[in-house]
Every structure is written in C-alpha cells, then in structure tokens.
N, C-alpha and C positions, 0 to 999 in steps of 0.2 A: 504494500500499499504506499503511495507517495506521501511524503512528508509535506502536506500542503502549506504549513506555516512558512517554510523556507522559500516557497515559490511565489509568495505574496509580493506583488509589485512594490518597489522601494517607495513610491510616492504615497503609499498608504501607511507607512511607519510614522508614528507621531513625531512631529518636529521636522519632517521632510517637506512634503507638498510638491507641486509640479515644478517650480523653478529649481529647487535644490535637486530634485530627482533628475532633471534634465542635465544639469552640470555633472552629477555623479555618473550618469550614463556616458556622457561624452568624454569625460576625463579619466574615469577609473573603470569603465565598463561594469558598473554596478547597476543591475536591473531589478534585482529582487533582494529580499532580506537575507536569503542564503548567500548571495554574492557579497553583501556587506560583511557578513560574519567570516567569509573567506578572504576578506581583505585584512591580512594579518599584519601586526606590527613588525616593522623591520629591525627595531631594537627596543631596549627598555632602559628607563632611567632607574637605577637601583637605589631606592630610598630605604632599603632594609638594613643598611649599614652606615656607620659614621667614620669619617676620616679625621685624623689630626692635622693641624695646620702644617706641621713639618713634613707630612706625607704628600702634600699637594705638589703637582707638576703640570705644565701646560698641555701635555698630551692626554690628560684625562678628559673624558667626555663630560663628566660632571662629578661633583662631590658634595656630600652632606656633612655639615660640621655643627657641632655644639660648642658655643662659646659666648663671649660677652661683648656687647657694643660699648666701646670705651668712649668714643667721641664722634661727633659729626661736625663738618665744617663746609660751608659753601665757598666755592673757589671760582674765580673768573667772572666774566661779564657776557651778556648777550648770548651769542652762539657758543662761546667757550665756557658758559656757566655749567657748573656741575657740583654735585654734592658728594663729599668723600667722607666715608666712615672708617674709623680704626676698630678692627675686630680682633679679639685675642682668645686663645685657649691656653692650656697649660704648657703647650709646646712652642708657641710663637705667635706672631701677629700678621694680618694681611689687611689690604685696603679693599673697601666696598665702594663702588663708584656708580652714581646714578646720573643720567643726563636729562631725565624726564621727571615730571610730577614732583619737583623739588620742593615747592612750597608745602604740599600735602605731606610729603615724607618728613620734612622738618618738624611738623606738628605731631605726626603719628609715631615716629620712632622714639623709643624710650632709652636714652643713654643710661648705662649702668645696668641694664636688664640683660638677662640671658636669652639668647635666641637660637633656634635651629635654622640655619641657612642652607640654601642649595643653589649651585650655579656651576659654570664652567670656569676653572682657573685659567688665567692668562698671565703672561710675564711681560713687564715693561721696565726697562732700566734695572734689571736684576731683581725687581720686586714683584711678588705674586699678588694679583688682585682678582676680584670677581666683579663683573659688570652686571647691574640689575639683578641681584640675587633674589631668589624667593625667600621671604622672611617669615618666621612663625615664632611667637613668644613661647618660651619654654616654661611649662608649669610642672615642677618636680612632683607635686602631689598627685598628678593624674597618672593612672596606670599606663595609658597609651603614650609613648614618647614620640611625638612627631608623626609625620606622614609615612609610616613604615610599610611601604608597598613597592612593587615593581611597576613603575608607570609606563604604559606602552607609548611608543612613538610611531605614528603612521605616515606613510608617504602621502603628500598632498601636492597641489599645484597652485599657481597664482590665481587662476580662475576660481578654484575651490575656496581659496582664502577670502575672496570677495564676498562669498556666501557664508562666512564664519565657519567654513569647513576645513580649518587648519587641524593640527593633530589633536587638539582638545575638542574641537567640534565633532571630529569623527569618533573620538573616544565617547562623547555623550551619546551619539547615535548608537554605537555598539552597546552601551549600557541600556538604552531604551529597547533595542532589538532583543537583547538577552532576557530583559525583564518581561517582554511581551511574549516571546515563544519558548523560553527555557523548558517549561513543563511539557511541551509538545515535541521537543527534539527526539527523533527516533534513532536508535543505534543501528548503523548499516553493517556492522561486522557481527557475525555469529558468536554467541557466548564462548564456544570452545576455543575460538581464535584469541579472544581477549585474555582467556585464562592461560592458553599455551604460550603466548608472547608477552604475558604480564603487561597488558595495555590498559591504560586509563579509559573509562567509558567515555562515550562521545560527548555527552552533555557537559560533563565535568571538564573535558579537554577543551571545549569551546569557551567555557567560563575561565579556565586557567590560562589560556593563550592570550585572552584580552585583558584579564584582571587577575594575574598571578598573585598569590599570597606570599609565596616565597620561591627561591630558586629551584628546589627539588620538584615542586608542583609544576613550574614552568617547563623544566626539562622533560618531565613525564608527558605533559601535553604536547610538546613539540614532537617528541618521539612517536607518540600515538598517531598524530596527524600526518606525519611523514610516512609512517608505515602504511596507513590507510591509502594514502595518495598513490604510492608506489605499488601496493598490493593490487589496487583496482586497475592500474595500467597493465600490470603483468597478467591480471585475469582476462583482460580484453585481448591482449596479444596472444596469449597461449590458447585461448578459445578459438581465435582465428586460425592459429596453426593447426589445431585439432580438426576444425572444420575443413581446412585445406586438404588434409589427408583423408578425411571421411567422406565429405560431400563432393569435392571437386575431383572427378576422375581425371587421369592424365593419360596421354599416349604411352604405351609400353614400348620402350626401345630394348628389345630382347636379343639383339645381335650386334656385334661389331664386325662390320663388313669390309669389302675391298677398298673403298675410298679411304676409310680410317687407316687401315693397315698399309696401304700404299703410301699415304702421306707420312705415317710414322716411320716406315722403314726406308723410304726413298727420298722424301722431300724435306724432312725436318733438318734444318741446317745446323742444329746444335742439340746436345743431349739435354733432356728435361732435368730440372732440379728435382730433388725429392719432394719438395713442396708442391711443385706443379704436378708430379705424378700422383700425389695424395689427393689433390683437388679433383683431377680428372677421374680418379677412382670413385670419389664421393659422388660426382655427378653421374657416372655410369650406374651406380647403385641406385640413386634417386630416380633416374629415368626408366628403371626396370621394375618399379614397384606397382605401377598401375595407378599411382596417385600423382597429381600435378606437382612438379617440383617448383619450389620457391627458394632459390639459394642466392645469397649475397657472397661475392668473392671480393675480399679486400686485400690489397697488396700495394706495396710501395711503387713509386714510379720506376718503371724498368724491371719489374719483377717477373714479367712474362705472362700477364693476364690474358692478352690478346691471343696468344697460342693455345692457352687453355680453352678460351671461348671457341676458337676455330676447330679444335679437335672435338668439342662437344657438339658443334653444329654438323661436323662430318658424321658423328654417330647418328644424328637425326636423319640425315640424307641417306645413309646406309639402311635406315629403316623405313624409307619411303616417304619422308616428310620434307618440307621446305624449312629454311631457317632465315632469320633476319637479325640485323644488328643495328641499333639506333644509338646515335651519338648526338650530343648537344649542339655541336657547331659544325658548319660546313667543312672547315679546315680539318677537324678531327675525323669526320666521316670520310673525306677524301684520303686522309692518311691511312685509316683502317682499310679502305678499299685497295689502295696501292700495295700496302703491306700484305694483305691476304692474297691478292692476285699474284704477287711475287712468290709467296710461299706455295700456292697451289699449282702455279703454272697454268697453261691454257687447256689442258686435257681433262683434268680431274673433276672440275665442277664448273657450272656456269655461275658467274658472280657479276652482279650489276650494282651501280651506284644511283641513288635517287635522292636529289636535294632540290631546294628551290630554284637552283640554277640549271637544272636538267632541261635541255630543249624539249619542246612539245613532241616532236616526232619520236625521239628517244624515249620520252615518258610513255607514249602510247604503246610502243614496242614492249616496254618493261611490263605494263599492265596486262598486255596480251599474254606474254610468256608466263607471268605469275599465275593467271587464271588457267592456262593450259597445263601448268606444272613443269614446264621445260626450264624454268629459272630456279636454281637451287638455293642460292644465297643472295639476299638483297640487303645492301648496306645503305644507310641514309640518315637523314635528320628527322625533324618533325614531319616532313613530307610523308613518312611511312604510315602515319596514323590517319591520313586523309581518307574519307569514305570511298574514294575512287579506287584506292589500293586494295585489291582483293586477292587473296591467295587461294590456290587450289586446295592446299593441305598444310597449313603452317603448323609446325610441331615444336619449334624451338625459337625463343626470343632472347636476344642478349641486349641489355640496356647498359651503356657505358656512362659513367659519371652520373649515376641515376638521380642524385639529389637535385640535378638541374631541370628535372621533369616534374610536373605536377601529377598528383595521384590520378586524376581523370585522364590525363594524357596517356599514362601507362596503362590504364584500364582499357583504353580503345584498342591497344595492341592485343590485350588479353581476350578481347571479344571477337577477334578476327577468325575464330574457328569455333565450331559447336562445342567440341572438346577443347578446353583451354590449353594453349601451348605451355610447355615447360618454360619457366622464367629464370634466367641467370642475370642478376644485376651486379655490375662491377663498379668499384670505386678505387681511385688511386689516392684518396684521402684516408690514411689509417684512422680508424675510429677507436677510441678507448673502449675497453670491454664493457664498462657500465653504460656508456652511451649506446653501444651496439645492442645491448640487451633491452634497452628501453625504445630506441628508434626501430630496431629490427628484431624485436623479441619474438615475432611470429614467423621469422625466416630461419632457415638453417644457414649458418655462417661458416665460410671457408676462409682461411688466411694463407696467403702465399708470402711466407716470411723468409725467403731466401732469394738472393740475387744470382743471376746466372754466373757461372764460373768465368774468371778472367776479368771481371769488372773490378776496377781500382776504386777505393772510396774517394769521394770528392773532397778535396782539401778546402775548408771554408775559413776565411779570415775576416776580421772586422777592421776597417780603416775609417779614420775621420776625414772630412772633406779636404783638410789642409794637406793631406797625403796624396792628393789627386795626381801630382806630377809622377809620383812613384807608380801609380796605377797605369798611367799612360805608357810609362817605360816598359812595364810588364806586358801590356797589350801589344806593343811593337815586337817584343821578343817572341810572343806566342804566334803572331801573324807571320813572322819570319820563318817559323817552323812549319808554316802552311796550315795553321789552325784557324778557327773562326770564333767570333765573340758575340755574345749578346749583351746589350746595355738596356736595362729595363727601368722605366720611370713610372711614378705613381700618377701623374697627370699629363694631359695633352697640352693644355694652355695654362698660363699663369692664373693662380687663384689669389684673389685679394686677401682671403683669410689665411691661406697657407703659404709661408715663404719657402717654397720648394724650388729646387732646380728643375724646372719643368722640361718636358720633352723637347720643345721647339728650341729653347735656349741651349739645352744640352747638345742638340743636333749641331747647332752653329759652333759650339765649342769643339765638338769632335771633328767637324769638317776643317777647322783651322789646324788641329793637331794631326790629322790624318787626311792630307789633301790629295785630290786627284792629280795625276792619273795613277799614282802608286797605290792608293787605297780607294776602295769603293764601299759605300754604306747603303744598306736597305733601311727603309723606315715603315713600320707597321703600327697602326692603332685602330681602335674600334670605330672611329668616325669615318674611316675610308670606305669608298665603295668596295664591294666584295671583289670585283675584278682586279682593282688596283692592289688590294691586299694580297690576293693570290699571286699576282705577278711578282710583287716584292718577295714574298715567301719563297716562290720558286727560284728566284735569283739566288737567294741565300742557300737554299737546298742544293742547288747545282754548283755552289762554290763560286759563283760570279761575283759575289760581294763578300767582304771579310768581316764586316760588322753589321749586326742587326740591332737597330735602335727601335725599341718597342714599348708599349704600355703592357699591362697584364693580359692582353689578348693572346700572348704566347704561353700563358700559364698551363694551358692544356693543349696537347696534341701537336707539337712540332717535334719531329724527330730528326735531328741532324748529327749523325755520329761524329762528324769532323769538328763540331763546335765543342771547344774544351774550356771556355771561360764564361761564367755568368756574373755580370756586375749588376748589382741592384742599387740604384741611387735612392737616397732617402729611405733606407731599408727600415728605419724606425716607424715608417708610416704603414708598413704592411703587417698583416697578421702572420702568426707563426705557420699556419697551414699553407698560406700563400707563399711565403718564403721557401718553404720546403718543396712545394710544387714547382716554383721557378728554378730552384736548384736542380731539380730532377730533369730539366731540359738538357743539362750537360751530363758528361759521364756515360754517354751512350756507346762510345767507341773503346778501343784498347788503350788509348793514351791517358795519361794523368790529367784530370780535370780540376778546375778551381771555381770557387764561388767567393766573390768579394762583396761584402756588405759595406756600403759607404753611407755614413751618417753625419749629422751635425754633432756638436759637443753637447747640445741640450737634449738629454735623454731622460725619459721618465723611468721610474723604478721598473714598470712593466716592460718598457722598451729595452732596458738593459737586460732583463731576464730573457726576453725573446732572443736577443742577439747572442747572449752567452749560451743559450740552448742550442742555437744553430751552430755555433762554433764547436761546442762540446760533442755533439752527437748527430749522426745522420740516420738514426733509428726512427722511422716514421711513427711508430707506436709510442715511443717515449715522448717524442714531440707533441703528439696528439694529447697525451696525458697532461703535459705542461699547458698546452693550449686550453684544455678543459678547465684547469685550475685558474687560468688567467681570465678567460672570457665567459665561462659558464656554457651550458649546452646550447642555448638558443641560437648562437652565432655560428655554431660549427656545422659544416656540411649542409647548410641550408635547412636545418631541422625545424625552423619555426614553422615551415609550411606543412609539417607532417600532422599537426594537431594533437599528436601523442604527448608532446612535451610542454603542454600548457600547464606547468606545475605552479602551485600556489605557495608551497612551502618546502618541498624537497629540493635538494641540490645534488645533482649527479656527481659533482666534483668531490663533495665532502660526505655524501650519505651512501657510500658504496656498500657498507656493512648492512645497513637497513634494507637497501635494494636486494642484496643477496638473500637476506632472511625472507623478505616478502616473496621473491620469485620462487625460492625453494618451497615455501609454504603452498604456493599455487600449484606447483608441480605435484606435490604430495596429494593435494585435494583432487586434482584431475585423475591421478593414478588410482586413488581409492574410489572416486565417484565421477566417472567421465562425463556423465550427462547432468551432474548436479541435481539428481532427482531425490536424494535422501532429505529427510525432513530437516536435518541440521544445516543443510546448505540452501534452504529456501530463499534466504536474503540474497545470496550470491546469484542464484538463478534469476531472481527478480531484477537485480541490478543489470545483468546481461540482456534480459529481455527488454528493459527500458532503453538501454544504451545502443542495442544492436538490431534495430528493425531492418528486415530484409538483408540484402548482401552488404557486407562491409568491404569497401575498397581498400581499407588499411592493409589487407593482406598482400596487396600488389605493391611492394616497396621497391 
C-alpha cells in the first residue's frame, strides 16, 4: 500500500503555499512532502559539545564556548562602526565583533554575565575573534545547559532565501512535515532485514537525520538511509538481470565455425593476451545458453577490445546471424571499419560502413544487402538506429563507448529483431568496481586488464609553462627521429573567464617554432566541418604532417602508431579520465612514448592530485578510483543520464562497504526466493511492482 502522506504535494504543507512551492520545485526539485524529507542536511552544527578558547582555530566550522562577557566597546564611525566585546574563559580570551544592531546590542548584552556563545572562529593580526556570534545567557540552575543539539544545515539558493527558505527556513518546514506525517510513515524494509543488518527503523531514521539528539543517533540514521538507498538500487538492477535470463530468450550460438577458426588461425596478427582469451570464452559461454547476453567489456585504451568484439561477431556469423557495431562518432566508426577490414581481408566476410556521410546510392545498397542477408557486419554511428535500417537476422550488437548513447537509442537496436540480439557494450573508461556494480549491476562484466605484449609503458611528466622551450626542444628531437606529436588544448577560442593558452594562439606559437617547409601541422577541432576534419586527420594518419594541434575531439578514436608524444596544454583544466584517454592516443607502436602535462603554477589541491596521479600510474582502474574520490559518481562516464545514480545520501566513493553489504543481501534474497513470493518479502515485491511497470530499458546498458 502506497504511503499517501509522503506523496502529498508540497504546496499543501502548512507554511508553504503556491509561491514557496513553485520556488522549491524549480530550485530543489521538491514536489512532495516525501521529496522535502529526502532533502537531507549536508552537514551539522555540533552544539552537543563545548570548546575552550585555547582550542579555537580558524579552520573550525564552528565552536560553542561557555565563558564571561568582560566588556563591550563601540569603535569607529559610520560604515566603520562596530561593537567589540572581550570574552574570556579559564583558558584565555577572544574578541566578539558585531557590525549590525549595535544600539540594540549595547542595551541587551549584560557585561559581567556568563554566556554560551556559538560561531565560526577567524584570525586577524594573530588574534582569534568571532563575528556575530549566537549568544545565550547561561543559567547554572537549569538542568539543560544551552542548545545541546546537532543543528542541521541544508543547501539553499539565493532565490530560496528571498522566500525565507534559508537553512533555518527549510529546517522549520522539515519540523512541520515530520509533525504532520510522522505517525503515518511506513517502513519500506522487511523486519528480518532490519534485524539482520541492525538498522534503525525508518520513522526514527527520518527524525534523527533531520533532528539528531546526538552523534550515535545521527550515525545510525545515516547508515540506515544509505543502506536502504543502495539496497533498492541493487534490488532493481538484479531483478532486471534475473528477467534478462528468464524472460528474454536469446539466439543460441552453439558452434564455432570456419570464419572464426580461419580468422584465429590465419588472420590474427598477434597472439591474444590471457585477458582477451578469458573474455572471448565468457562471451562464447553466454551466447550458448539460450538467454540474451548483456555483457560489459571494460579495458584500458589499447587493451584489444576491438579484436574481442570482432571474434564475437564472427561467432554470430558462423551461426547464421548478422552483426553490427555502433560507435559514437564518425571518426571512431571509420577507424573501426578500416581496422576490421584490414584484419578480415576481402574474402572472409562482407563489412560495410554506414554514417551520416554515406552517399545515398551506397546507403540504398547497404539497406538492400542487410535485408537480403548478404551483408555480415555493419559498422556505423547513430545512423544504425534509423527505422530504415532493417536486418534480415541481427544476432549480435556491439556498442562502443556506450555511455555516449542514451537508453532509448540503445533500445532501438535491441528491437531490430523479434528475438533480441546479444549485446556487448564496451568502454575504454575503466570504471571503479563500486560504480560498475551500481551503473551496470544488471550486466555481466568482463575486464581486459592486460596490454598486448611489446607495449612499452608511456612516460608521463609534468612541466610548468615556463619550461615550454625545453618542451619545444624535445619535440624537435622526436620529429627528427621520424615520430609524430599531438598537442591538445582545452578551448578553441579565447575565453574571457579562463586565462588559457587557447588553440588558435597556441597554433600561431607552434607555427613560429616549427615553420614551413621543414615542419607541417594539422589542426582539428569540433567546430570544423566533418570533411575538413577528416582531411586533416588523414594527413596526420598518413604521416604527411608531424604535429596534430587539436581539442579533445581526438580523445576517442584516433589510432596513429607512429605518434609518440602527447602534449596536453593547461592539463589542470582536464578531468582525470580525460587526461588518461588522451594519453592513450600514444603508445600504440613499439617505440617509447611520452605524455607531457603542461600547466600554470596556480594549481588547486584537486589539480595537483590529478597531475600527481597521472605521473605516478598508468593503471586506468587506479586512476578511475582516484577520479571517483575527487569528483563523485555523477560526472564519471556520463552516469548522470542513467537514472540509476540519483542518490540522495549514499556516496559511492566512501560507502563501498555498505554497497557490498546491500548487494550481497539482495543476492541472498533472490537465491532463496527468486520471485519474491514469500510473505516476508511482500514489501520488496510491492516496491518492484510500483517501480517497474512493463519493460525496463535499464537492462540495455
């Protein structure tokens, strides 16, 4: 039964009304009383303990002190007018400063009396002071000493503050909401789970998260609400995975035939790594079960995912099915097409490329061959999901850099056959384990964690911009050896807000240092017409230019084995995963490769951490873990679009243990009661029925 009180529209809460409701909806996406209760405090002012004056330092968020007001004095005139009080305890003294309400304060403050004060300590000329402290007379005869609570602090905005919805205003609304519906709050977790995991009950957790009496209560409420959030995410994901194997039948690939064997024995240009062999074996097993495969393959740049995908497509072709591969950009699609054609030769399979640039005559031929079944592998961009593209018998779909496609786009491919094709999704962005379990908890995950033999690790160094001449000298040395160089910029044109060495100015600088005819430079950025971009790319690929000046358009999908140096300008402006992807553009050949990170001297703490991580390691999974710690899950791999990660309180970077506990609990529940039909799981079955009407496209990740 739905908890009707929490779905009551927010405008009907006492003290809200239409205007405040409108701003709450726009600013905080609070539409119901339940949404308000899920707007949790982001920190607490701890009024449960007292500090001594000698313990105060300016890094403290706030401090509560019991002491005596020794004196007050008005200083200065007009705008410089202020009231200064001397406040002492048995360990020392501080200044209290007020710039407002001076006349009223002079009348109301009692010199010589004991006060409990609260405020943020700051330091000026070596003296600790507190500006505009909260003041409360101390009455030793009262049992309750001061405001001994953990006071919640809520995120607000300037628009909300205009409606008196600052942190105190929101706190008042939370109090009214809890007083209104506390007795009707229903427990969403079964009693046996509360007992097994020693969880606080839901109503008490809601009260304690907003108005904690003490630190242990607050910690218990936070743990309970984090567990619940992660538990229900895992329940949805693992139910989808269960449905996938039970409900969605898949094509059975029961043989490995001539095409696969010919390719493996005669065309494969290098031996597979053990990691590649393991993943091919997992895919072979999946596609022979009779259930639809949904597998994510993650592996670092250059780990050989494309060969694994090609061998999987050949298994489909050997079993009488067609295969396709969808890439997010035309450049990447063309590269896959060229690479796969080169690996297969002309005799083994028919392979075609379909993008937005494909001429109409060629497009019609592709459509015809697809429907006749004479085209084995189609590689392309979003053009593959157009309604006009019809396969005779699609059995295997590969999606590269899958996070760049929306759920519905992926679903269109899934619907191109009556029996859904097997889905292999690939990413070159290594994903931390916790994030993978939450984003892709309904998928089977394979990891290619080995680089092909003979690859030398890329040497990464960090230089400041005043070392640029040294970098130019190194570039000349590498070009003299016959190598090629990428120089990547974060912007195309100058930004008024960011003082960056932008691409156009950088190009002029490079043209002076590397003049024609001895040196030739390509330039590529996202604003260029596709034809111009392809022309410049091809010049670099063919070795006609030695330097490629680019924006992050080359982050994915350019493979030039002869390019041995990646220079990233203003590297502090890039995220860790972007830096790692860009570095992966070099190191494709047998020669030693280098990545040079150029920055200003002004680096934030986060910026320093990113650069130190890049210099220290080339392990994509380690880098992804640091990235998760720095940025949180929402920005990594485009996960905001998934809908799965709209978490109110859990944090994947810091709550790994709770996630593991929640996931294991769900696994055990489904193992014991796969259909959730037992009486003790009624609440869980009800939750899934509410949240999952009809088909869930979440499964197609």
